[in-house]
N, C-alpha and C positions, 0 to 999 in steps of 0.2 A: 504492498498500499504507501501511497504518496503521503507526504506531511498532511494536506488538506483531509485527505482520508483519515488520517490516524486523531487527527483534532476535531472530525466531526462530533458537533454535541457541545464540545469542551466549554465555550463561551455561555451556554445554559447552563452548565454544571457551575461555573464560576457565579455567575449572577444569581442563581440559588444561594449558594452557600455564602456570599456576601448578605445578605439579607438574613440567614439564618443567624448568622454572628456579627450582626450588627456593624458590619465594616464600611464607611460612606466610600472610601476609593482603594482602587488597587492596580494594577499591572503586573502582565507576563512574558517574559520569553522565552524560547524554549528553541534550542539548537538541537540538531540530530545529525548523525553523518556528513556534519561540516556546514550544514544550511540552518539558515533561523527558517525554522516553520511555523514559526506562531511570534508575535510581537504587537500587544495590542493592550488599549486602556479600559477601565472599567470603574464604572459612578461615578463619584465626585471629588475632587482635589481642592473645593469649595464649598460646602452644602449650601450654604446661609445665602451667596450668589449663585448659584447652581450653576459653577464651572465644573464640565466634566473632565477624566483622567484620558491622557492622550496617553500615545508612548513616548510621547517627549516631557511628558510630566516630573519635575525631580520629588524625587522620597531624599529622608536622609536613609542609606542604606546601613547605620551603625556596624556593629561589629564583623561585617561583610570586609569593610575596611581595611580590618587584619593582615588577610592575603596581599592587598596589595603592599603593605610594609613588609613583608617575608618577599615578595617578588621584588621589592627593592635592593633588599638586603641580596638575594640571589644575584641581582644585575651586577652587583660590585662583589661576591663573589666570585663570578664567572670572569672578571677583571683582574680579578686578582688582589683585589683594593681590601677584602675583609677574608676573613677565616671563623667558620660558623664555629669552631672549636676552639678559637684564641679566646682568652679571660678579656673582661668587658675593659680593665686595666689600660689592656694594650692599644685600645685605642681613645677611653675618657679616663686619662691620668688619675683624675680629683674621684672617679666613682666608689661611691662608699655605701655600705648597706650596715645595720643595726651590730648583723653579725659578722664578726673579722674574716672568717674563713671565707663566708660568700663572698664576701667586698674584694679577697683574693681572688677565688674560683670561679665566679660566677661565668660561664661563658654566654657568648650572643646567643646560642643556640638555648640555654637557659632562659634567654631573657623572652623570647616567643614560644615556649612549650608548657609555661603555666606550674612550672617546677622551683619557682624560687624561694619556697619555703614562707613565703609573707600570704596571708591572707588577702581579701579584697581593699580593704582600706580606702574604699568608697569615697567616704565623705571628706577625706583628704583631698581630692580635685574635683567633687562634682560643685560646680557655679564658683570655683576657685579663681580669685585674684590674681594667684601665682604665675609666673611665666612658665615655659617649658623648663628652663633652665634652672628657676627657682625649686621646682618641683624635684627634679633631680638630684638637686643639693640638700634636698629635704630630707631623702630617704633615707639617711643613715640614722632618723631618727623613729621609723615607721619599725615595730618588733615585730619579728617573723613570730609565726605558731609552730613549723615545724622546720628541720635541719631541709639547708638545700638540697634538691633532686629527688626526694624522699616521697612525695605525695604530689598530686595533681590540685592546684587550688587556680581559677581563674583568677588574670591577674593584669588591668589593664596598665596600668603602672607601669610595668614592665616594658611593654607593646610601646609608649609614651619615649621610655628610655630608649627603644630600640629606634625607632624615628627618630629622636633627636641625634642619637648614635650616626644615622644615614647620614643627615645634615652636617655633621660634625666631618666626616671623610670625605663625604663630596663637595666640601666647604661651600655649601648653601643653606639651603633647608629640607626638612623630609617633602611638604608642598612642592616646591621645585624641582627635585629630582623626581618624586611620582607624575609631575606634571609634563617635563620633558622627557622621559623615560617611556613612562606607561601612556598616560593618556593621550600626549599626541600624535607618537607612533599608529594608534590604536583609532584614531580620529574621533576619540571620546570625547568630543567638543565641548559639551553639556555640563559635565561633570566637574565638581569643583570641591571644594575643602570647609567650606563653612556656610551655617543656614541663614546668614548675613548675605553672602553673595548669591544662593538660593533667592530669597525673597527681593533681589533685585532684576530677576528674571519675569519673562511674560506666564510662562507656564510652570508652578511651583504648588506642591500640595502642601495643605495646612495639616496640622500635626492634632488628633485626636486621641480623647481618652473615654472609655466607659466607665462610669460611678453610677451606684446606685440604679443600674440598668438605663442609664441616659447616658448618649454618648454627647461629647461636648468637643468644641475646639479649644487648644490648650496653648498657650505662650510657646514661644519657640526657644528648645535649649541649647545655648550656644556651648561648644564642647570643643572649640578649637583647641587649645592649649593640650589636650588628652589627645588631638588630632588624629597619631599614627593608629591609636586604637580603635577609632570610629567616628569620625568627623566628614567623611566622603559622603556627598550628595550626590546621586546619579538616576535616570530613568532608565528604562527597559532597551531604548535603543543604544543607547550607549554602552548597558552591561552584556547586551547580546555578543558584542565585540569582543569582550572581556571575556566570553563563554567559549568564543571561536578562537580563542589565543589558546586555551588551556586546549583544547580539543585539537587542534592541531599543531601540537605536540612546542608551544611556544613559537608557532611563525604565524604571522598574522600578514594577508595579501603580499604574501613572496617576500616579509621583512622578518627574518630571525630576531624574535626580539629577546628572547633568552633561550640557554640550554636544555633541551628535554632531559637530560639528566638532573637539571638541577630541579626541577618541576614536579621528578620522579620522588626527589626528597622531600619538598613540599607534602606531597601526598603518604608520604610513610611515614606509620606511628613511632611515636618518641617517647609516650609516654602512656601509661592506662590511665583513662576517665574510668573511675569505679560507677558502676553502674549494676544495675538486674536488668535480667531480660523478663522486662514486661510484656513484650509482644513476642510469638514467635516467628514474625519477619525480620525483625531487626537483631542484630548480634551485638556484642560486648563494643563500646568505643574504646577509642583511642584520639588521642590528639596529636598531629603534626606539627609541619612547619605554618602556622596561620588557616588550618583546616582541619576539624572534627573528621572522623575515619569510621567507617562501620561498614556492614554488609546490609543490603537489603534486599530480603527473600535471594541471597544468595549470590547476589552482584556487588563487585566495590563499589561503595558508597562513600562521597567526600564531599562534606558540606560545612558551611558557616552559617548562623542566625548574627541577625543584628537587631537591637531594641534599643532603643534611646526613647527619649520623650515624645509619644505620640506617633511614634511610627515601630514599624515591625517588617522585617526581611527575610530574605533567605535564597543563598546561592546553592545550586546541588552541581556536582558534576559525575556523572558513572563514565569514567575515562575508558574502561573496556566495551562499553555500549556505545560509544561516542553520544552518551545525551547529555546535554547541559539544559539546568531550570534556573532564572531567576525570578521570586515573587516577591515584589515591592507593594506595602500598605502603608495605609496614615490613620492606623488605629495602635495604638500601644497594647502590646503584649498578646494580642489575637494569634490562636493555635492554625488560623487560614493558610498560612503561607505551607506550613509541615503539608495540611490535607489538602490542598491543592497539586504539591510538588508529587506528594505519594502515587495521586491519581494519576497525574501526570506518568509519572514512571512506571505504572500497572500495564497504561495503556501502549506504551513504547516497546514496553518487553514482553509485550502481547499475552500479558496473564490476567485471571482474572479478579477482579477489583477487590481488593480488601476496605469491610466496611469501616475506613478511618474516622471518618463524618460520626458514626454512629458510638463508636467507641470514644473519641474524644468529648462526647455530649455525656455520656455515661460520667466519665472521669471528672469534668468540669463539675458537674451535677452533686458527684459524691465528696469533692474536696469542698464544695459551698455547704454540706451537710455535715461535714467533719469540724467545720472552721466554727459554725453554728454551736454545733454540740461542744467544742472546747472552750468557746466563751462562757456557757452555762456553766462548765465544769470546772474549767480552771481560774477566772477572774476572782481574785480574791476582794472581800467588799472592804472599803476604807471604813476605819472607826471615824463614827460621829462625834462633833462635838472639839475636835484636836486642831490644833493649830501651831505653825512654825513657833520651831523652839530659840528663834530669834527675830527682831525685827527685820520686814521684807529690805530694808536699807543695807542692811547688812550684807545681802548677798551679790549687792551690784556691784560693778566693775568691770573691767577687762582681764579675762583667764587665757592664758598662751601656752601653746603647747610646741614646742621647737618645728616637728611634722607638719601637724594639724593648724596651724598659726591662730587667731585669737577667735574666742567668742564672747560676746558682750552680753553682759547681762544689765536690763536696765528695769525700773520702776515708773510705770505711768499710770495715776489712780489706781492706784492700790493691786496694781498687777504686773507681775514680771514678767519680761520678754527675754528669750534667747535669740540673739542675732550672729548665724556663723556662715560663711560666705554667703553673706545677703538675702540669706532665708532667715525670717522671720518666725519664730516658736513661741507659745505662752507656757508659762512656768505653772501650775499649780500643787498644791501642797497634798500629799496622798500619804495616808499613816495607814 
């Protein structure tokens, strides 16, 4: 069957699932046997104004960005400008972590395989006023909870450091290197590195979030500082070219962008991601260089998701089957990218459809019930008639951590508030 026949009825499937999962807008690109067989937009990029998603609508791709960072490193490795297995300090002499051994021995490969020994430390960078360089310098104050290379722990700060290192080696910046060495050769003309830039274009999606069963637009979240871990914005027209590059062994329109051997290394497991075998169709997960690796129904399955405020994305490669899929959405935390991708893979592999939608609906419902039950069972009741042991004024002031920075406690109208990275929260007495 040709591509058009294989995709017959797919648009109806997508529209039905979007309505079911309350996703305002979505776009899909599919590459098969080195051809783009599907590249379309669905729903709305701006619900209030009735603006529709097109194949050129920009979405935040979140952590799908990580594979661009490792691709940049791979290009430098091919040029012998870096070695995956040399210590980070060989390239960044001032690199320092809380643990002295990790400071000396952490390699570039460790940076991008989530085995640094550090937990997420997400609040440290989220909405942070610090520059990329300043965050790298503050890593030394962030405590690990495991030894280097002992466990898998997802770590955005290490990816940011890897991107910072790319810029230092290239004597430019991560953004400039990815632009010149990846975006430009692939003619990814619409892709950019900041939601600020996206909003200057004519075709971009607003971010949306569901709360209390209502989907609403939310403000854009600028994550430029942590950029190499997740700040790229793109559309399915551009991302289809990214899929083609991988499907054609690093070649795009007769230009060899990267050596095929380096791509193979990116798709090779570097550390196991602890996981249970929840479904018979999906094998245990590992992490490569910027990609998750598993098996789907007995076929090699390489993927990375992306989730940032108001957007969910998924990029998937099945190298041996010459299948590539990207799904971009404007709803935070939706499972729809996975559901659509699995459905497409079932079609292209010629296999009976797995009831992923029904499974996910049951899973979500069970999670809701468990959460509600948990609230009833575990939430301790505060004691009545109590008050703070000090006057509220005693709690005010600026409190600084050398890694995280300053949290400011203020009092107004007998209400304490905490401000950290420009995010304000009320503080309430609880006893």
